[in-house]
C-alpha positions as CSV (number, residue, x, y, z in Angstrom):
1,M,12.0,-16.4,12.0
2,R,10.7,-19.9,12.2
3,R,8.2,-21.1,9.6
4,L,4.9,-22.1,10.9
5,F,3.5,-23.2,7.5
6,S,4.9,-23.0,4.0
7,L,3.0,-21.4,1.2
8,E,2.9,-24.8,-0.5
9,G,1.4,-26.3,2.7
10,K,-1.2,-23.6,3.0
11,L,-2.3,-23.9,-0.7
12,T,-2.4,-27.7,-0.4
13,A,-4.6,-27.5,2.7
14,L,-6.9,-25.0,1.0
15,T,-7.2,-27.3,-2.1
16,V,-7.9,-30.4,0.0
17,A,-10.5,-28.6,2.0
18,L,-12.2,-27.3,-1.1
19,V,-12.2,-30.7,-2.7
20,V,-13.6,-32.4,0.4
21,L,-16.3,-29.7,0.6
22,A,-17.2,-30.2,-3.0
23,V,-17.6,-34.0,-2.6
24,L,-19.7,-33.6,0.5
25,F,-21.8,-30.9,-1.1
26,S,-22.4,-33.1,-4.1
27,F,-23.6,-36.0,-1.9
28,V,-26.0,-33.7,-0.1
29,L,-27.4,-32.3,-3.3
30,A,-27.7,-35.7,-4.8
31,E,-30.0,-36.7,-1.9
32,Y,-32.4,-33.8,-2.6
33,T,-32.2,-33.4,-6.4
34,S,-31.6,-35.6,-9.4
35,L,-28.0,-36.3,-10.5
36,W,-28.4,-34.1,-13.6
37,V,-29.3,-31.1,-11.5
38,G,-27.2,-31.7,-8.4
39,V,-23.8,-32.2,-10.0
40,P,-23.9,-29.0,-12.2
41,L,-25.3,-27.0,-9.3
42,A,-22.6,-28.3,-6.9
43,L,-19.9,-27.6,-9.5
44,L,-21.2,-24.0,-9.9
45,I,-21.3,-23.4,-6.2
46,V,-17.9,-25.0,-5.6
47,V,-16.2,-23.2,-8.4
48,S,-17.6,-19.9,-7.2
49,G,-16.4,-20.6,-3.7
50,T,-13.0,-21.7,-4.9
51,L,-12.6,-18.4,-6.8
52,V,-13.5,-16.4,-3.7
53,A,-11.1,-18.5,-1.5
54,T,-8.3,-18.3,-4.0
55,R,-8.6,-14.5,-4.2
56,A,-8.6,-14.2,-0.4
57,F,-5.5,-16.4,-0.3
58,V,-3.6,-14.6,-3.1
59,R,-4.5,-10.9,-2.3
60,P,-2.1,-10.5,0.7
61,I,0.7,-12.2,-1.2
62,S,0.1,-9.8,-4.1
63,R,0.2,-6.8,-1.8
64,L,3.4,-7.9,-0.2
65,L,5.0,-8.5,-3.6
66,S,4.0,-5.0,-4.7
67,A,5.6,-3.6,-1.5
68,L,8.8,-5.5,-2.3
69,I,8.8,-4.1,-5.8
70,D,8.3,-0.5,-4.6
71,S,11.0,-0.9,-1.9
72,T,13.4,-2.3,-4.5
73,Q,12.7,0.8,-6.7
74,N,13.5,2.9,-3.7
75,F,16.8,1.1,-3.3
76,K,17.6,2.0,-6.9
77,D,17.0,5.6,-6.0
78,K,19.4,5.3,-3.1
79,D,16.6,5.5,-0.5
80,F,17.3,2.8,2.0
81,S,15.0,4.0,4.8
82,I,12.0,2.0,3.7
83,R,11.1,-1.1,5.8
84,I,8.3,-3.5,5.0
85,A,6.2,-4.7,7.9
86,S,5.2,-8.3,7.7
87,H,4.0,-10.8,10.4
88,R,4.0,-13.7,8.0
89,R,5.5,-17.0,9.2
90,D,6.3,-18.5,5.8
91,E,8.8,-18.0,2.9
92,L,7.5,-14.6,2.2
93,G,8.0,-13.5,5.8
94,E,11.6,-14.7,5.5
95,L,12.0,-12.8,2.2
96,V,10.7,-9.6,3.8
97,D,13.0,-10.0,6.8
98,S,16.0,-10.6,4.5
99,H,15.0,-7.6,2.4
100,N,14.8,-5.4,5.5
101,E,18.2,-6.6,6.7
102,V,19.8,-5.8,3.4
103,G,18.3,-2.3,3.5
104,D,19.6,-1.8,7.1
105,L,23.1,-3.0,6.1
106,I,23.3,-0.6,3.1
107,R,21.8,2.3,5.1
108,D,24.4,1.7,7.9
109,E,27.2,1.9,5.3
């Protein structure tokens, strides 16, 4: 499978986008409020948005890692029939493909 974007690239893009939005939002608020009100308000909104965006970014990764842990436990129990579905085009997708290939090889033996 060919990587489209790395996890590092995705996280960097998310970080840059959030920083740019924070700066732009601060400028907009500074036009309509005082500096002492605008900056804390912008920080509050940007930090809240960052938490939501980070959670949305990490949740699928966490689910996939849990599936890999469960599948590895099945390997320990000599159950090699489990395959993990993933349509990711990053390092985790490569890891899932490799994991499935190992399971297929062991099952065939």
